[in-house]
N, C-alpha and C positions, 0 to 999 in steps of 0.2 A: 503495500501500499504506500508507504514511504516514498519505495522507490518511483512509482509511478507520479506520486506526487512531485516531486521534483523535476521530472521528464515534461510535467506540465509548465512548467514555470523554464526549462529551454525553450518548447515547441512557442511562448509568448514572446521570449526575448529573439527567437529567430523570425517571429511576426513580424514584429515591430523594428527590424534591422539592429537591435542593441545590444550591447554589451552584456552577457550574464557577469554578477556581481555575488560574492559569500562573502559573507561577514562574520566577525568572532571578536570579542575581546579575551585578555588575560594578563596577567600579574605577576612581578616577581619583585620578592623583597631582597634585603642583602643576604639571607642566610641561604646561599650557593643549592640548588639538587644536589644528591646526594651522587656521585659516578663510580664505579671501579678505577681503579688508578695503581700503581708499583710501588710497593714496599720491601722491605729487607724479612725474608721468610721468621714467623712469630712476629714480627713488628708490622700491626695495625697501625695504620700509616691516620694523620690526625692532622687536621685542617683549621685553623683558627679563623674564624669568621666571625663577623661582627651583626648579632641580631636587632638591631635597635628600633627596639619597637615597631610600629606600624608603617614603618618607611617602605615605602615603595614603588615601584615603574608600573604604570598600567598601559597598558596598548591592546589599540584596534586596528583589524588590520581587512583590507578586501582582497580576496585573487578574483579577479576577473579576466575570463574567457568568452572569447566571439572566434566563430569560424574563419580561419585567412587572415588573423590574425596573432602575432607571440601575446601568450597568454600575460596576465600585468601581477606585479603582488604592490601595494597600494598598503603605507602605515599612517599611523599618526601616535604619538607617545603622551602621557600625562604623567606628571610627579605627584603622588599624594606623598606629602614630608610629616606627615603621624598630623596627631587631632591640634585642633584650632579651632575657635570660635570664625564662623562666616567661612573658614575654605572649605572647598567642595571634595571631595572624596571620589575618586573616579571619573567615567565619560558623563559630560550632563547632554541633553537633548540638540543641545547648539552643538557640541564638540561634534556629535555626529551629525549634523547637518555639514558642518566645514568639512570635516573627512568625504562626506557624500559630495560636495560644491566642488572641491579638492578633483575626485577622482572623475566629474563629468567633465572637467575642464581640463585633464591630462590624457583621456579617453577618446571628447571629442563627438561621443552620441549619449544614446539613450541609453539609460540601464534599469537594466528589472533586475533589484537586489532580493535575496533569500537570507533571512537572517532568524534567529531563535525568537523565545517568547521571555527575553531578560523586558521587566518591567520598563526601562527606560526608553525601547524599543515601541510597546504599544500604548505607553499614554497618550492622553489626550495634546498635550505640546507637542508631542513628536508625528502623533497623525497632523497637527496642524502642517508644519514643518514640510509634511510628504506631500500632502496637497498640494501645496502653493508649489511645488518645483514639478512642471508636467513634462519633464523628462525621466522621471522617476516613476518606476509600479517596485512596488514591497509587496512579497511574499512572505509568511511564516514557514520556519522549517518544522517538520511534525515531533513533537512532544519526543524525548530519548532518544533522538537521532543521529548525531552528533560524528557518524559515521558517513555522512552526506555533507559534510560540509569542508572542503578540503585546506581549512583554513588552521582549521584542528591540527594538523602537520605542521604547520608551519609553527604551534609553538611548542609542538613533540620534539620537532628541529630543534630548535632555538634552543631547549632547557637542557637538550644534553649536551650542546656545548656550551652549557654556563656550569655544567657538573664541577664541582668541587673549587672551582676559582673564590676569592679571597679578593673583594672591592670595600672597602671601606666608609666607601660613602655614598651616597643614594648619586650623586655628580657621576663619577667613575662609573656606575654599575648604566648607569644611563648612555653615557656614550660607547660603554660596551657594547650594549643591547641593540645602539642603532648603527653601530658598526656592525652586528652579525645580520640585522634586518636588511644592510643596504647589500650588504655581499649575496644575499638570499636572491633580493632583486635581480641583480644580473646573473643570476644559474636559473635561464628558464627550461631547461632540462628539470633541473626540481622540481620549479612551480606544475610543469606539465607531468611528473611524476607525481607530486601531492594529488592533482586534479584524477589520475588516473585510480590514483588508491583507495578513491571513493567507489569505483564499480559501476560508475554512471555512463551513459554513453552522449557525450553532448557535439557530438556531430548532429547539423541540423538534419530532421525526418525529411 
């Protein structure tokens, strides 16, 4: 059922001559993901890290595909420096709108967007922002179907590359995340592989 729903979005994108874009978010704090490493026999390696409270890098990304064009990865970063009065945490509806506007400008055509049911995605404010963009058509992914979103693979690939790294400030971590994501943008084979891993056929019907 879920695969057929995504296939309908593909057909809509083809009918509109639009880019089919998948969106997802992730976050990374100063405590790095764990990963295997080398060490002396009998001595477990110890990596000193800074777990500085709730500081984290929030990331939102789009993987965009269109027949006859190179698939694209477009992303934005938001820094959460911890609790403070009036300080926003994570992406707001306006942040998502800015990401979509940037994608529309870079891709040069209409967009069919597929994303999950995060409360920010389905809020009244977000619906108004979507309605104001005539080039944008939005569908929600079926519940509990992350395997159909190729952006999930972006986060998996990114976090594997961050395993056991020791960054002691949010700015250091942010610079590293940006570098890794930018490298991924210049690896079209990787992006195509993440799309293929969903098992969905993105060729026009």
